[in-house]
N, C-alpha and C positions, 0 to 999 in steps of 0.2 A: 504493500500500500504506500502511496506517495505520502511523505511526511506532512505535506500541506493540506491533505484531504480534510482534516479536522482541526487545522491550526487556528486557535482562538484569536480573533482579531484584537481582543483586549490586551494581548501580549505583544502586539506590534507597536513599538514606541514611536512617538511623533518624530518628525525629521525637522528640527528647528534650524533654519538657515538665515541668519542675519545678512542682508545685502544692502548695498547703497544704490539708489536710483540716481541717474545722472542729473535729474532735475532737483534732487535734494531729499526726496523721500527715502527713508531707510526702511526696508522691508524685513519682515520675519515670516518665513513659511513654516507652518506646522502641518505635517502630513501623517496619515495613518491609512492602513489598508486591511482588508479582510478577505479571506478566501475559504470557502466551505464547499464540500461536494454535495450538500443537500441530501436528497434521498436517492441520488443516483449511485450505482455501484462503483463508479470511477470519476476522477476529476479531469475535466477537459478545459476548464477556465485557467488562465494564467495571467499574472500581472507583474508589473515592475514600476517602481519609482526610482529614477536614476538621477543622481546629482552629477553634473558635468565634472569630469576628472581634472580639468584645468581651470575652469572659469566659475567662480562662486556666483550663486544666484541664477544659474541656468539649470533648469530641472525638466526632465522628460517623464511623463506618466503614461503608461500603456496598459490596456486591457485587451485580451483576446479570448474569445469564446469559440473553442474548437468544435467541429462537427465531423462525423464520419466514422462512427464506431469507437470501440474502446481505445485502440491504438491510433487510428487515423486522426481523430479529432485532437488528441493530445499532441501528436506530432505536429499538426498544423499550428496549434497555439504556441508550442515550443519554438517553431521556426520564426514566428512573429517576434517573440521575445529576443531570440538570438540576433535576428536581423536588426531590430531596433537598438539593441545594446551596441553592436558593432558599428553601426552608422553614426550613432550619437557620440561614441568615443572619438570618431574621426572628424566630428563637426567642430568648426571654429566659430563660436558665437559672434566674434567681433567682425568677421569678414564674410562668412557664408550666409546664404539665403535660407531663412527658416522654412519658407514655403517649399523650397527644393528639398530640404531634409525630409519633411513629412511626406512629400510626394514619393521620394525615393524609398522611405520605409514601407509605404503601402505597396508600391510597385514591386520591390524586391521580395517582400514577404509573399506576395501573390505568385511571383515567378518560382520561388523556392517550394511553395506548396504544390504548384503544378508539376514541378520536377519530382517531388516525392510521390505524387500520384502515378506518374509514369513508371517509376522504379519499383514501387511496391504493389501495384495493381489495387490500390485502395482509392477511395474518393474523399480525401481530406478536404475540409473547408474551414474557414474561420472568419469571424467578425474581427474588427479592430477599431479601437478608438484610442487616439493618442493626442496628448496635449503638451505643448512646449511652452514653458514660462521663461521669459527674459526679464529679469529684475531690472536690468539697466534701462530697459525701455518701458517697464510697467505694462507689458503686453502678453497676451496668451494667443498662441497659434494652435489650431487643431485640425485633425482630419479624421474621418471615420468611414467605415464600410460595414453594412449590416445593421443590426439592431442593438449593438452596445452603444451606450449614450454618454455624452458629456452634458452636464448641467452647470450653469453659473448662477449663483445666488448673490443678490446685493440687498443689504438692509432688510434681510428676512424675506425677500420676494424673489421669485424666479425671474432672472434677467434674460436667459436664453437657454435653449435645449436643442440638441441635434435632432434632425428628422430621420426616422428609421427608413432603411431600405427594406420594406416589407410589403406583403400583399395587403394587409389591413391598413397600412398607412396610405396606400393608393386609394382605398375606399374612403378613408377619412378626408383625403385631399379633394375627392370628388363630391363630398358632402353626402355620401350614401350611408355612412354610419358615424356615430360620435366616437370620441376617444374612449369614453367609458365602455361602449359596446365593443370596441376594438380589443380591449384588454381581455375579454372573455370569448372572443370570436374563435370558432373551431379551427380557423386557419391562421391564428395569430403568430404561429411560429414559422410561417412560410416566408423566406427571404427572397427579394428580387435581385439582390446583389450580395456577393460574399467573396472573400479571397479564395482563390482556387477554382472559381467557375471558369467556363471556357473563355470568356472575354470579360475583362474588368473595365467598366466604363470610367472615363476620366472624371474625377471629382475634384472640385476646387478645395484648396486649403483656406480656411477661414481664420479670422483674427479679431480680437477685441481688446481695447484698453481695459486695464483692471484698476480697482481702487482698494485701498486698505479696508479690510473688513469683508471683502468678497470671499466666497467659498466656492471652490470647484469640486464637483463630484463626477467621477467616471464610474460606470457600472455596467454589468451584463444584464440581460433580460431576466435572469434569475432573481435579481434584486428589484428592478423598477417595476416589474409586473405586478407587484403586490402593494404599490403605493401610488397615491395621487400626487400631483405636483404640490398640493397644499400640505400633504403629509411630509414631503421632503423639505419644504420650506420651514416647517416647524422644527424638524429634527436637526437640520443644518444650522439653524439660528440659535437653538437652545443648548446644543451639545458641542463639546470639543471634538476634534476629528476622531480620536480613539474611541470615545464613548459613542459617537455617532455611528461608527462602523459596527460596534458591538450591538447597539440598539437595532439598527436596520437589519442586520443578519438574523438576530434573534426573532424580531417581529416577522420577517419574511418566512422564517422556518415555521413559526406558529401558524401563519396564514396559509401556508402551503398545505397543511393538513396531511403530511406524509407523502406528498406528491411533488415535492420541490425539485427544481433544476439546480445545477451548480450555481454558486453565487460568488461574485467577485466585485469589489468596489474599492475605490480610492477616494479619500476626502482630503482636500488641501485647503487650509485657511490662510489667508493673507492678512497680516497685521502690520501696523505702523509702529516702528520703534522710535523713541524720542531722539531728537537731534541732540548733538553735544550741547550741554548747558540746560536742557530741559529736564524736568523731574521724571523719575522712572514711572510715576503714576500715569503718564501720558501714553504708555505702551499698553496695547490690548492683546499682545501676543500670548499664545498658550505656553 
């Protein structure tokens, strides 16, 4: 059994990263993650939170939800993690294009999964959601394929959420069903796009400026399936990242009623550190 299959998220320590914004804002990032196999016999979700090896304040968060049987799905998710790690280590934040990095992670992960399918006669696939934070710019860049999501919350409210590549999302977009009905639709797990499919459509890398106090959450469908946006607004605004991960995984397990999918999530909170000369009480960091 993989040692992460039942790894309690409460034991994953936050990742405090004090960094300096060029405009003068000093950031502190607190991150925590949770990974659980749910009620499945094996774990196909994988995740990483990676601090850049040479540049402080540059952080990459990645989640992959593998599909394709016991070994195929896990291999696909592992390929995503390995590809993201290797490309990020070669990335130069001061000179390289963050859009190009994320496009390359998605495309090379897709290519490696396709090669695995040819060599093993399996049909591995995976979702991906990856978010790159540049503290010196105060910006987040992200890309995704499939139905693993990125949420950004500000002042306790949902600021933005990625749009799923799924059959039910096309029905929602057409106005044929509501998001509430999509959650329990019999075809809610059917994807229109995933890594490893015959052709991967070109998808834009998106970006947004961030503010102190913003909370980023990346998760697989095994997590978000059991929560409304309002549920997540409350959890991310009331709880620190570690407690938020523990709460959401525990609550999702309860609501799944013994039929839950693999679960993976990453919660990152941005806080402002006091400038030199300010009192420490100005800091809201975890």
